[in-house]
N, C-alpha and C positions, 0 to 999 in steps of 0.2 A: 419274433428275437428284440431280445430286449438292446435300447443304445449300447455306446458305448462311451466314455465320460471319460478319457484323459486327464490322469491328475499329477501327474507331472512328468517331462520331458527333456531329457538333455544328449552328450552323444555316448553316455553310456547308459542308461536307464529309463528304461519307459511304465511310469506304473498308468494302469488305468484298472476301471471300475462298471459294472451294471448292476444294477439290481437284478435278481431272479425268480423266481414264480413259487422258494421254495419257504422252512422256514422263516422267519424275521429273527428270531434270534443265534440262526448258523451265518458265518461267511465261511468264504474259503478261495484259499489263496489256489489260484496258478502258477504256476512260473513255468514258462516256456525254457524248449529245448533251445538247438543252434537253431541255423536258419535252411531250410530246404535248398536242395538243391532250385536254381532261380530266383532265390531270396535276397536279397542285402542284409534284412534283419528280421530277426524270429517274429512269426504272429500268435497274437493271444492262443491261447491250447484248453481243452477240455471244454470250450465255452458251453453248446450245449448240454454236458452233462452236470455243472458244479452253478448252473444257472437256474433247474431244474427242481433242485435239494434242495439252494439255499434262498437264507432271501436277499446276500449278495455278497456277487463274486469280484473278487481282483486281479489283477491279472501284471505282474510282474512279468520283465523284458529285461536281459547282460544284452546289452544292443550287440558286446563286442565278443560273446560269449566268449568270458574271465573266470571262468571259475567263477565267481563275485570275489577278483583280485581287483577291479578298478571300480567296483560300486560302494559309492557311498554308506555305509548300514547307519550312520547316524542319521541318516536326509530316511533311508527306509522307516526306519522306527518315528524321528518327526510327521511321514506324511503317514502310515499307515494308525498309529497307535488310540486314532480319533473313533477309526472306520471300528475298533476291532474292541474297542471296550465294554466288557460289559455283555461281550458275544461268546458261544462257541466255535473254534476257531479247528480250520481245519487245511491241508497244504496240499497241492498233488503234484509232482513235476515229473518229466518224461526225461531221462538220461541228463545233460546240463542242470532242464530243471529239474531231475529229482532229485540229486547234491546238494541247490540251491535250496532245495521244501527240509530239509536236512538241521539245515544252515538257519534258516529261519529260527527252526521250534528255541534254538538258542536265545534268539530276542523278544520270543512274543511264547504264550503259553497256548501254544499249541493242542488239538484235544487229541486230534491223527493225523500222522504223514503217509502219504501211496509213495511211495519212491518207483517209478518203476525203471526197470535198469539202470541203476544210476550208477558212478562210476564214487570209488572210495578218498581214491588218491587220484591227486595231477600232476604234480611238483617233478621233476627227474629223478628224482630218489625212487620214483614206482617204475620206471622204468630201465635202467640199469642195464649197462646190458653182458648179455650171459654168451660166453660165448658156446658152453657147450650145450645150446636148447639147437635144439633141431636145426628150429627157423629163429634167429632170435632178430630180425627186422623188422619180425610182424606187428607189431603195433606202433613204429614208424608213423605209418598214415595217422594215428593220434596225437604221438609228439607235434610232428607237423602241423598239424592243423588249429592244437591249440596250448598246451603245454611253450612247446619251443614259443612261443607269439606273448608267451606271459615275464614281465620283465621282474615282476614284487609279486613273489608269494605268503599274502599273507591269510588266504587261507592251502594251505596244500593240501587237505586231508581234511577227512572228516572226526578226527581225534581232536573229541573232545565238546563237541557236538551235541550229543544224545547225548539229552534227556528224561528224566525219571519222570516227568510228569506225565509226558508224550508216549503216546505207541505208536511204532513205526511199519510201518507193512512193505515189503523192500519185495518184490518182482522181479524174477529172473527166467532167463531163457536158455541156450545153451546157444551162443556166443563166445566165444574164445576171451574173446576179450574182456565180459560178463564174467563169465568162471572167472578169469584172475583176478577183478576189484573182487568180488563176492569172497574173496580169501580174506581178506581186511576187517570185514564188519561185523562187529563182535557180540558174542552168544552171552546175550543176554535176555530177564525177561519181557521187559516188553518190546523187539524186535521181534518182528515175526517177519520168517523170510519163506513166498512161494519159489519154488526153481519150480519151472511148467513146460523142462523138459524137450526132448532132441524136435520135434516139433512149433515150438516157436524159438526167433527167432532176438533180436538185438530191439529190433522194431515190435517190440512186447503191443503195443495201440495199434499195430495199425491190422496185426497178425490176429487179435482177439476181434479186430474191426466190431458189429454189433454187437458184441456180448460187454465191448467194455464198461460199458457202463452199469453193469449188475457188478462187476468185478472191482469196478472201485467204492460203487458204493457201499456193498459186500467189506470193507475195509473199512469204508469212514462209517457205519455203523459200528465195528469193532464185532464181525460176525467171521473168520478166519475160517471158521466151518465152510462156508459157501460155498471160497475160491477152493477147496484141497478138495473138494465135493465137485466142482466143478473142473480140476486138474485131473480128476481119477477117472471119470467120464468119459472125459476124451479119450484118454489110453483106455479104456474099456471100450468101448465102439469103435473100434483100431481092428480088435480081435475078431 
């Protein structure tokens, strides 16, 4: 395992880096999701997968799970630019990390974004109570954990963050919250959406298990047919 070096850390942000075993002209950004149960701060994610294929892996952690709203984006640009110049850049993230992977594509020329069960909108506007809904409180867990704790929404949603120069691969399962969020994603040629269906949850990386690197690498190499075939075979094998 390659050693991890911290490039920057304060109360809101941690950026760390590791040399990889792969293409020296390739840098992959990994943006972590929120902390798991028992963790105060999220840990670096997708370490083995991205160091295997990239010459350099950079890990970004939003330490307060603010969906980028407490982060200094000028600082992030200053810290990352020297490591990205002249390189092919990819970004991968799960949940909150997927949201921020899309945001990063506005600031850097990213070739491929792999967003696994990302959110589209996190501000209160996306969670207005609908009394006609059979279960109007079903997303309160998200607003309690995240939305209500963000004072100012500099990034309320992903509107305006999708770039023509980047190809986006968005993966989701059948979790009702994810399905609600997916309704807001724009339909355009450079956004490929993979619906993994009823057998897969919000925790898609865990559901995929040892197959996760295959799926991430297929997206990173712009081979969506590999992922579509994987999903098709999964349900054919169940018959």
